[in-house]
C-alpha beads as a LAMMPS data file, in Angstrom:
LAMMPS data file: protein, C-alpha beads

294 atoms
293 bonds

1 atom types
1 bond types

-500.0 500.0 xlo xhi
-500.0 500.0 ylo yhi
-500.0 500.0 zlo zhi

Masses

1 110.0

Atoms # bond

1 1 1 -479.482 23.066 203.305
2 1 1 -476.478 22.651 201.356
3 1 1 -477.826 20.313 198.317
4 1 1 -476.001 20.812 195.387
5 1 1 -478.111 20.892 192.146
6 1 1 -477.513 20.382 188.417
7 1 1 -479.345 20.103 185.030
8 1 1 -478.089 18.707 181.910
9 1 1 -480.952 18.961 179.078
10 1 1 -484.236 20.135 179.183
11 1 1 -486.823 17.254 178.005
12 1 1 -490.207 16.581 178.785
13 1 1 -488.864 13.315 180.481
14 1 1 -486.747 13.929 183.656
15 1 1 -485.066 11.743 185.957
16 1 1 -483.346 12.941 189.534
17 1 1 -479.922 11.209 190.263
18 1 1 -479.074 11.779 194.123
19 1 1 -476.011 11.061 195.878
20 1 1 -474.840 12.095 199.335
21 1 1 -471.924 13.969 200.227
22 1 1 -471.958 13.709 203.654
23 1 1 -470.342 10.848 205.764
24 1 1 -470.719 9.248 209.290
25 1 1 -468.651 11.369 212.073
26 1 1 -468.450 12.741 215.321
27 1 1 -469.220 15.818 217.186
28 1 1 -467.494 17.374 220.449
29 1 1 -469.865 17.017 223.641
30 1 1 -467.508 18.441 226.128
31 1 1 -464.145 19.272 226.657
32 1 1 -462.237 18.330 229.955
33 1 1 -459.800 20.690 231.599
34 1 1 -456.734 18.194 230.524
35 1 1 -458.027 18.339 226.961
36 1 1 -459.903 15.113 226.837
37 1 1 -462.823 15.370 224.631
38 1 1 -466.291 13.511 224.985
39 1 1 -468.006 13.081 221.732
40 1 1 -471.291 12.234 220.222
41 1 1 -471.876 10.217 216.748
42 1 1 -473.118 11.677 213.828
43 1 1 -474.673 8.551 212.042
44 1 1 -474.379 4.936 212.935
45 1 1 -471.285 3.490 214.006
46 1 1 -470.137 0.040 215.248
47 1 1 -468.428 0.955 218.607
48 1 1 -466.359 -2.142 218.238
49 1 1 -464.121 -0.330 215.663
50 1 1 -463.797 2.847 217.433
51 1 1 -460.844 2.614 219.917
52 1 1 -457.551 3.399 218.105
53 1 1 -459.217 5.455 215.503
54 1 1 -457.334 8.409 214.353
55 1 1 -459.688 11.269 213.890
56 1 1 -459.482 14.941 212.665
57 1 1 -461.021 17.915 214.644
58 1 1 -462.315 20.612 212.166
59 1 1 -461.562 23.757 213.985
60 1 1 -459.516 26.824 213.076
61 1 1 -457.102 24.487 212.163
62 1 1 -457.226 20.787 211.480
63 1 1 -456.406 18.827 214.685
64 1 1 -455.740 15.296 214.901
65 1 1 -456.605 12.999 217.796
66 1 1 -456.997 9.348 218.597
67 1 1 -460.154 7.863 220.174
68 1 1 -458.771 6.393 223.446
69 1 1 -460.364 3.717 225.949
70 1 1 -459.042 2.581 229.158
71 1 1 -455.604 0.722 228.527
72 1 1 -456.252 -3.010 228.552
73 1 1 -453.200 -3.285 231.183
74 1 1 -455.121 -1.871 233.747
75 1 1 -458.634 -3.313 233.054
76 1 1 -460.359 -6.356 235.223
77 1 1 -461.243 -9.505 233.598
78 1 1 -464.724 -8.284 233.820
79 1 1 -464.301 -5.018 231.856
80 1 1 -462.088 -7.010 229.417
81 1 1 -464.786 -9.221 228.222
82 1 1 -467.802 -6.527 228.075
83 1 1 -468.696 -5.021 224.983
84 1 1 -467.131 -1.431 224.576
85 1 1 -469.624 1.720 225.106
86 1 1 -469.253 4.840 223.011
87 1 1 -470.003 6.685 226.375
88 1 1 -466.660 5.324 227.802
89 1 1 -464.627 6.595 225.046
90 1 1 -462.811 9.925 224.746
91 1 1 -460.952 11.670 222.190
92 1 1 -457.226 12.783 222.951
93 1 1 -455.334 15.276 221.307
94 1 1 -452.307 15.733 223.507
95 1 1 -453.561 19.317 223.865
96 1 1 -455.218 20.874 227.181
97 1 1 -458.550 22.719 227.180
98 1 1 -456.865 26.393 226.616
99 1 1 -454.908 24.901 223.910
100 1 1 -458.054 23.717 222.516
101 1 1 -460.256 26.595 222.852
102 1 1 -457.500 28.682 221.133
103 1 1 -457.940 26.303 218.014
104 1 1 -461.702 26.921 218.107
105 1 1 -462.162 23.323 219.437
106 1 1 -465.074 23.336 221.887
107 1 1 -468.710 21.928 222.083
108 1 1 -470.204 21.571 218.532
109 1 1 -466.972 21.279 216.573
110 1 1 -467.268 18.631 213.928
111 1 1 -464.849 15.443 213.789
112 1 1 -464.378 13.095 211.144
113 1 1 -462.209 9.841 210.755
114 1 1 -458.819 10.324 209.523
115 1 1 -457.828 7.993 206.770
116 1 1 -455.276 7.849 203.675
117 1 1 -456.500 7.110 200.327
118 1 1 -454.632 3.926 198.898
119 1 1 -455.196 2.497 195.332
120 1 1 -454.280 -0.984 194.448
121 1 1 -454.868 -1.195 190.614
122 1 1 -458.918 -1.211 190.092
123 1 1 -459.082 -1.420 194.163
124 1 1 -459.833 1.960 196.121
125 1 1 -459.248 2.043 199.852
126 1 1 -460.437 5.362 201.677
127 1 1 -462.813 6.705 204.143
128 1 1 -466.562 7.978 203.120
129 1 1 -466.704 5.887 200.075
130 1 1 -470.168 5.664 201.454
131 1 1 -471.206 7.948 199.455
132 1 1 -468.134 9.788 197.930
133 1 1 -468.120 7.066 195.618
134 1 1 -471.758 7.740 194.464
135 1 1 -470.715 11.351 194.072
136 1 1 -468.046 10.331 191.738
137 1 1 -470.092 8.347 189.579
138 1 1 -472.577 11.353 189.073
139 1 1 -469.524 13.386 188.093
140 1 1 -468.870 10.974 185.511
141 1 1 -472.418 10.867 184.385
142 1 1 -472.257 14.572 184.232
143 1 1 -468.974 14.396 181.838
144 1 1 -469.944 11.594 179.586
145 1 1 -473.477 12.423 179.089
146 1 1 -472.712 14.543 175.805
147 1 1 -476.351 15.337 175.024
148 1 1 -479.822 14.154 175.904
149 1 1 -483.405 15.227 175.048
150 1 1 -484.293 14.848 178.616
151 1 1 -484.240 16.515 181.876
152 1 1 -481.704 15.047 184.088
153 1 1 -481.058 16.482 187.482
154 1 1 -477.781 15.580 189.423
155 1 1 -478.134 16.290 193.177
156 1 1 -475.563 16.084 195.752
157 1 1 -477.416 15.652 199.151
158 1 1 -476.512 16.440 202.843
159 1 1 -477.227 14.903 205.982
160 1 1 -478.375 11.433 204.355
161 1 1 -476.688 9.938 207.508
162 1 1 -478.867 11.657 209.875
163 1 1 -482.279 10.893 208.458
164 1 1 -482.353 11.592 204.658
165 1 1 -482.643 15.134 205.222
166 1 1 -481.413 16.467 202.496
167 1 1 -483.270 14.218 200.216
168 1 1 -486.336 15.443 201.685
169 1 1 -485.715 18.919 200.528
170 1 1 -484.473 17.664 196.846
171 1 1 -487.703 15.972 196.352
172 1 1 -489.397 19.312 197.058
173 1 1 -487.482 21.402 194.671
174 1 1 -487.194 18.672 191.640
175 1 1 -490.030 16.860 189.932
176 1 1 -489.134 13.980 187.914
177 1 1 -490.812 10.571 186.338
178 1 1 -488.017 8.833 188.169
179 1 1 -485.750 9.214 190.878
180 1 1 -482.778 6.966 191.579
181 1 1 -480.450 7.060 194.779
182 1 1 -476.791 6.104 193.540
183 1 1 -475.082 4.660 196.753
184 1 1 -472.336 2.972 198.258
185 1 1 -474.006 -0.301 200.094
186 1 1 -472.750 -3.028 202.182
187 1 1 -470.473 -5.716 200.448
188 1 1 -469.969 -8.600 202.984
189 1 1 -468.256 -10.961 201.028
190 1 1 -465.724 -11.886 203.415
191 1 1 -465.087 -15.425 204.844
192 1 1 -467.405 -16.914 207.549
193 1 1 -470.343 -15.098 206.329
194 1 1 -473.059 -17.466 204.290
195 1 1 -473.794 -16.274 200.761
196 1 1 -477.576 -15.771 201.745
197 1 1 -476.730 -13.081 203.986
198 1 1 -474.296 -11.074 201.952
199 1 1 -476.168 -8.147 200.858
200 1 1 -473.635 -7.515 197.729
201 1 1 -470.612 -8.786 196.525
202 1 1 -467.273 -6.367 195.638
203 1 1 -466.582 -6.663 192.047
204 1 1 -469.895 -8.122 191.149
205 1 1 -471.284 -5.005 189.195
206 1 1 -473.849 -2.466 189.868
207 1 1 -476.239 -3.463 192.727
208 1 1 -479.752 -3.125 192.285
209 1 1 -482.139 -2.340 195.326
210 1 1 -485.791 -4.449 195.576
211 1 1 -486.325 -3.402 199.131
212 1 1 -484.431 -2.157 202.045
213 1 1 -485.447 -0.652 205.213
214 1 1 -486.342 2.333 203.837
215 1 1 -488.318 1.586 200.597
216 1 1 -489.784 -1.123 198.054
217 1 1 -488.451 -0.144 195.035
218 1 1 -490.962 0.783 192.272
219 1 1 -491.354 -2.362 190.204
220 1 1 -491.473 -0.701 186.640
221 1 1 -488.204 1.247 187.448
222 1 1 -486.493 -1.972 188.677
223 1 1 -487.587 -3.666 185.508
224 1 1 -486.254 -1.158 183.235
225 1 1 -482.924 -1.158 185.111
226 1 1 -482.831 -4.773 184.659
227 1 1 -483.918 -4.664 180.924
228 1 1 -481.438 -1.938 180.088
229 1 1 -478.477 -3.899 181.879
230 1 1 -479.479 -6.902 180.142
231 1 1 -479.591 -5.161 176.718
232 1 1 -476.183 -3.683 177.185
233 1 1 -474.402 -6.456 178.922
234 1 1 -473.702 -4.646 182.174
235 1 1 -473.115 -6.487 185.144
236 1 1 -475.463 -6.195 187.977
237 1 1 -476.563 -7.965 191.135
238 1 1 -479.566 -7.593 193.208
239 1 1 -479.078 -6.401 197.021
240 1 1 -480.312 -8.964 199.308
241 1 1 -483.265 -7.571 201.412
242 1 1 -483.698 -5.917 203.475
243 1 1 -480.434 -4.107 204.866
244 1 1 -479.748 -0.398 205.070
245 1 1 -481.683 2.823 203.748
246 1 1 -480.950 5.463 201.315
247 1 1 -482.248 8.936 200.066
248 1 1 -484.392 6.750 197.778
249 1 1 -486.642 6.248 200.901
250 1 1 -487.395 10.002 201.309
251 1 1 -487.676 10.603 197.348
252 1 1 -490.497 8.310 197.101
253 1 1 -492.595 10.669 199.429
254 1 1 -492.726 13.090 196.778
255 1 1 -494.654 10.648 194.649
256 1 1 -491.753 10.209 192.446
257 1 1 -491.097 6.296 191.557
258 1 1 -487.691 5.609 192.974
259 1 1 -485.325 3.104 193.288
260 1 1 -481.566 2.648 194.056
261 1 1 -478.546 1.944 192.095
262 1 1 -475.194 1.337 194.299
263 1 1 -471.585 0.527 194.187
264 1 1 -470.724 -2.438 196.635
265 1 1 -468.466 -1.710 199.184
266 1 1 -466.639 -3.092 202.001
267 1 1 -466.453 -1.977 205.389
268 1 1 -468.777 1.049 204.957
269 1 1 -469.226 3.218 208.188
270 1 1 -465.723 2.877 209.039
271 1 1 -462.457 4.764 208.477
272 1 1 -461.288 2.433 205.717
273 1 1 -463.790 1.373 203.410
274 1 1 -463.091 -0.338 200.101
275 1 1 -464.301 -0.404 196.464
276 1 1 -463.877 -1.767 193.310
277 1 1 -463.313 0.828 190.103
278 1 1 -465.015 -2.054 187.988
279 1 1 -468.241 -1.638 189.798
280 1 1 -468.237 2.120 189.703
281 1 1 -467.810 1.817 185.858
282 1 1 -470.894 -0.698 185.921
283 1 1 -472.981 2.037 187.737
284 1 1 -472.012 4.581 185.417
285 1 1 -472.485 2.677 182.255
286 1 1 -475.956 1.635 183.725
287 1 1 -477.099 5.266 184.485
288 1 1 -476.246 6.303 181.027
289 1 1 -477.921 3.776 179.286
290 1 1 -481.101 3.987 181.613
291 1 1 -481.099 8.016 180.683
292 1 1 -481.105 7.106 177.161
293 1 1 -483.738 4.439 176.893
294 1 1 -486.585 5.658 179.679

Bonds

1 1 1 2
2 1 2 3
3 1 3 4
4 1 4 5
5 1 5 6
6 1 6 7
7 1 7 8
8 1 8 9
9 1 9 10
10 1 10 11
11 1 11 12
12 1 12 13
13 1 13 14
14 1 14 15
15 1 15 16
16 1 16 17
17 1 17 18
18 1 18 19
19 1 19 20
20 1 20 21
21 1 21 22
22 1 22 23
23 1 23 24
24 1 24 25
25 1 25 26
26 1 26 27
27 1 27 28
28 1 28 29
29 1 29 30
30 1 30 31
31 1 31 32
32 1 32 33
33 1 33 34
34 1 34 35
35 1 35 36
36 1 36 37
37 1 37 38
38 1 38 39
39 1 39 40
40 1 40 41
41 1 41 42
42 1 42 43
43 1 43 44
44 1 44 45
45 1 45 46
46 1 46 47
47 1 47 48
48 1 48 49
49 1 49 50
50 1 50 51
51 1 51 52
52 1 52 53
53 1 53 54
54 1 54 55
55 1 55 56
56 1 56 57
57 1 57 58
58 1 58 59
59 1 59 60
60 1 60 61
61 1 61 62
62 1 62 63
63 1 63 64
64 1 64 65
65 1 65 66
66 1 66 67
67 1 67 68
68 1 68 69
69 1 69 70
70 1 70 71
71 1 71 72
72 1 72 73
73 1 73 74
74 1 74 75
75 1 75 76
76 1 76 77
77 1 77 78
78 1 78 79
79 1 79 80
80 1 80 81
81 1 81 82
82 1 82 83
83 1 83 84
84 1 84 85
85 1 85 86
86 1 86 87
87 1 87 88
88 1 88 89
89 1 89 90
90 1 90 91
91 1 91 92
92 1 92 93
93 1 93 94
94 1 94 95
95 1 95 96
96 1 96 97
97 1 97 98
98 1 98 99
99 1 99 100
100 1 100 101
101 1 101 102
102 1 102 103
103 1 103 104
104 1 104 105
105 1 105 106
106 1 106 107
107 1 107 108
108 1 108 109
109 1 109 110
110 1 110 111
111 1 111 112
112 1 112 113
113 1 113 114
114 1 114 115
115 1 115 116
116 1 116 117
117 1 117 118
118 1 118 119
119 1 119 120
120 1 120 121
121 1 121 122
122 1 122 123
123 1 123 124
124 1 124 125
125 1 125 126
126 1 126 127
127 1 127 128
128 1 128 129
129 1 129 130
130 1 130 131
131 1 131 132
132 1 132 133
133 1 133 134
134 1 134 135
135 1 135 136
136 1 136 137
137 1 137 138
138 1 138 139
139 1 139 140
140 1 140 141
141 1 141 142
142 1 142 143
143 1 143 144
144 1 144 145
145 1 145 146
146 1 146 147
147 1 147 148
148 1 148 149
149 1 149 150
150 1 150 151
151 1 151 152
152 1 152 153
153 1 153 154
154 1 154 155
155 1 155 156
156 1 156 157
157 1 157 158
158 1 158 159
159 1 159 160
160 1 160 161
161 1 161 162
162 1 162 163
163 1 163 164
164 1 164 165
165 1 165 166
166 1 166 167
167 1 167 168
168 1 168 169
169 1 169 170
170 1 170 171
171 1 171 172
172 1 172 173
173 1 173 174
174 1 174 175
175 1 175 176
176 1 176 177
177 1 177 178
178 1 178 179
179 1 179 180
180 1 180 181
181 1 181 182
182 1 182 183
183 1 183 184
184 1 184 185
185 1 185 186
186 1 186 187
187 1 187 188
188 1 188 189
189 1 189 190
190 1 190 191
191 1 191 192
192 1 192 193
193 1 193 194
194 1 194 195
195 1 195 196
196 1 196 197
197 1 197 198
198 1 198 199
199 1 199 200
200 1 200 201
201 1 201 202
202 1 202 203
203 1 203 204
204 1 204 205
205 1 205 206
206 1 206 207
207 1 207 208
208 1 208 209
209 1 209 210
210 1 210 211
211 1 211 212
212 1 212 213
213 1 213 214
214 1 214 215
215 1 215 216
216 1 216 217
217 1 217 218
218 1 218 219
219 1 219 220
220 1 220 221
221 1 221 222
222 1 222 223
223 1 223 224
224 1 224 225
225 1 225 226
226 1 226 227
227 1 227 228
228 1 228 229
229 1 229 230
230 1 230 231
231 1 231 232
232 1 232 233
233 1 233 234
234 1 234 235
235 1 235 236
236 1 236 237
237 1 237 238
238 1 238 239
239 1 239 240
240 1 240 241
241 1 241 242
242 1 242 243
243 1 243 244
244 1 244 245
245 1 245 246
246 1 246 247
247 1 247 248
248 1 248 249
249 1 249 250
250 1 250 251
251 1 251 252
252 1 252 253
253 1 253 254
254 1 254 255
255 1 255 256
256 1 256 257
257 1 257 258
258 1 258 259
259 1 259 260
260 1 260 261
261 1 261 262
262 1 262 263
263 1 263 264
264 1 264 265
265 1 265 266
266 1 266 267
267 1 267 268
268 1 268 269
269 1 269 270
270 1 270 271
271 1 271 272
272 1 272 273
273 1 273 274
274 1 274 275
275 1 275 276
276 1 276 277
277 1 277 278
278 1 278 279
279 1 279 280
280 1 280 281
281 1 281 282
282 1 282 283
283 1 283 284
284 1 284 285
285 1 285 286
286 1 286 287
287 1 287 288
288 1 288 289
289 1 289 290
290 1 290 291
291 1 291 292
292 1 292 293
293 1 293 294
């Protein structure tokens, strides 16, 4: 399917660490003669944030466009007060159908948000931190894991946002004692939201999942993660149940005791998500410590 696999060590004990490479995006559904594009979502989107988003169409060459809707100047009061629906939106590149076809842009062309990566000290702003931040954490683990007497499988999965599809294949290919999805999760710590409704807090350290919509974490594994973190002085927080789902929801169906370690990120599933590198460091430290001690 396109998963990437790496193994470090050849021990009897084994752990599978999985992060997904894919991101939420779109696909061209139809091209009108004047060049406007109808599109369909790939993954979960909040329709309210789509108008005016810059997007990139992946044809022969990258073509940039803007998600457009009816201008407010010509909408009625009734229209203005109604929620925006995705099927009312279009992508406008300024090119006509023939020009787009010459660039191999037609039905089925994939589309991604277009965004600029920014770094403010320890804060990173970028698209697709869900779950490129997790992929980065796995690369850090690979770099820092000098030696091990265990088998550590690092898997970068595909199509997580479309139903954990890559994880299903990974679970059939890798047999391990434990499996951890290394994810980016919702940090809803902005003003106006009650603390009990905040799944996690950016800057609060690695996020451990007790339960989400795809699994109840294996209790032995969750206990081990907590104990290792306490012993090593690693900052952790427990994600408020039961928001979201991860590759661990599919890995568990292979009979592998599974859990989730996440990086708290604001504004996931948007063109501009945000994370704190301090949290990434805590996730990497926890994964390395767990590998050493389980």
